[in-house]
NUDO-554410 format. One record per residue (C-alpha): residue in one letter; x, y, z. Coordinates in steps of 0.001 Angstrom, whole numbers, plus 500000, padded with zeros to 6 digits. Last residue first. Layout:
BEGIN
AXYZ/...
//
This chain:
BEGIN
R530323500095496538/G529592497748493663/G530294499381490328/A528847502563488966/M529650503890485512/L529449507633485883/G526232509495485313/G526084513218484640/P522328513412484153/G519905510639485143/G519591507216483477/T518715505784486874/L521494503247487411/A524278505264485788/A522937508261487702/L523948506536490939/A527583507417490279/R526586511072490219/V525574510766493869/D528946509336494921/R530714512062492935/P528843514832494713/L526449516766492448/P527792519751490589/D525658521669491152/V523456521183494218/E519958522681494344/D518700523974497686/G516113522355499980/L517867523583503114/R518934520090504198/W519828519434500589/A522429522203500749/P524220520483503653/V524977517328501598/W525992514424503889/P527388511654501717/V525442509090499669/R526570505477500099/H525715502724497626/V525045499139498700/E524733496003496542/A522718493446498468/A522866490751501178/S526505490822502314/R526534494583501861/L523732494845504437/V525973493137507011/R528741495598506175/V526319498453506856/R525607496976510275/Q529319496986511081/G529578500629510067/L526720501418512425/Q528616499947515388/R531838501726514345/P530217505161514338/L529819506517510829/R532262509148509696/G531403512808509429/P528271514775508630/A524873513481509764/D522061511235508454/A524140510021505514/V521992508481502781/L522241504711502326/V521164503499498881/V520362499786498639/A520763498419495141/I519040497157491998/L516210495220493652/R513974493631491028/L510177493724491301/G507888491861488860/D505239490585491229/P504145492814494096/H505936492395497445/D506176489943500343/G508343487461498427/M510237486340501536/R513532487743500217/L511866491051499364/A510397491299502864/N513856490477504290/L515357493303502286/A512699495638503664/Q513533494547507224/S517238495186506641/A516498498636505219/A514342499423508260/R517198498381510593/I519618500582508684/G517230503516509014/G516583502982512721/A520306502789513501/H521182505963511605/T522500505673508051/R519332506820506352/A517427504535503983/V516698504185500263/L515815501052498282/L516514501480494567/V513936499403492711/D513596498113489146/G509936497198488546/P508965500544487093/E505231501393487230/G503038500192484367/D500081499119486507/A501236495475486632/P504659496805487672/E503136498040490941/P505831499918492846/W506549499137496517/R505422501711499039/T507354504081501325/G507573507082499005/L507258505943495396/D509468508657493875/A509789507604490245/G513017508249488393/G515173511302487881/L518610512075489291/A518250515152491497/H514485515075492041/A514481511285492507/L517355511637494967/T515582514272497042/S512282512378497071/A513936509078498012/G515706510589501034/G514772508221503856/G512259510600505396/G509779507876506291/H511232504382506250/A512595501873503691/N512035504626501148/V511494503446497571/W513055505076494505/A511678503451491343/I513641503232488087/R512981503541484351/E509767505563484408/G507148504624481789/R504152504828484085/H504880506874487199/P501686508976487124/S499761505724487705/P496584505376485663/P493384505862487675/R492039502746489401/P488836501366487946/A485745501735490148/P484679498436491659/A481659496792489968/A478446497208491941/P477195494063493615/A474416492205491753/E470896492923493043/H469127490005494748/V468294491683498057/A467685495078496509/G463875495053496586/V463746496559500077/A467165497880501169/T468392496407504461/G470144498687507005/P467343498523509545/P465074495509508989/A462936495740505873/V459491497324505820/A457051495881503366/A455074498482501484/A454652496477498275/P450857496752498465/A449252499280500861/A445554498476501096/Q446339495042502563/Q447745496595505712/V451288495480506517/P451877493436509635/Q454952494235511830/Q457915491874511967/V458376491662508299/T457651488797505978/Q459292485893504307/R456842483175503429/G457432479664504810/P453966479299506358/Q451567482028505277/Q451093484857507749/V447453485896508167/P446856489598507935/Q445485491187511143/G441841492190510855/A440768490301513962/P443503489768516502/Q445274486383516500/Q444206484492519646/A443633481155517939/S447249481133516965/Q447776480048513428/Q449204476580512805/S452920476013513052/A455555477438510704/P455560480777512489/G456386483761510267/R459949484326509205/I461957487378510207/W463985488703507298/M467695488510507755/Q470746490530508782/P473709488411509764/G476487489694511973/A479080492390511385/S481320489851509690/S485026490248510333/A487175492179507875/P489845490093506248/P493337490855507475/V495180493086505030/G497983491403503186/M501185493035502489/
//
């Protein structure tokens, strides 16, 4: 997503001497300003060469220096991973699923395939209203091309935000998502709420392993 360009803080420039003839009232001993020569606001005594004072924030002698090259970005720790888990919103569940099934946990950012990160994406969201809305917005961003080059959406993964069946209104929103992308549902797992390991994993979770190359995968079709 683009960042709006920063606005200019205003020009900083040297103050030019007058282009007209010298004032007849110039005090004795004050250096004469040559027309067209850049100088500072206050005169510099002739006994102190190269002592020109630049306006605040301007480095003397550095006006024509080339800008420093940007520091190279460190290599991504997710290079070589097969799949990227991306949260459509904070707390979607990408970290838990990446820990259980493998793959790169990208948090709430898109991967950068140009940096060696996986381009295949599993988009994760909770099944509450805010989570489904965030998943829909992320799908729209993908449709509009508002993402790094080289991404491919594999599926949307909806993680239950509470035990039991979804309310009818939320179920309808899930069906709308299914019309735009493959959707997988992950049930409520109480042990994950406590940060505990789960063995064996629920069947619906193991089905996702076919997409990630994780352990215990079953062949997953559209859900």
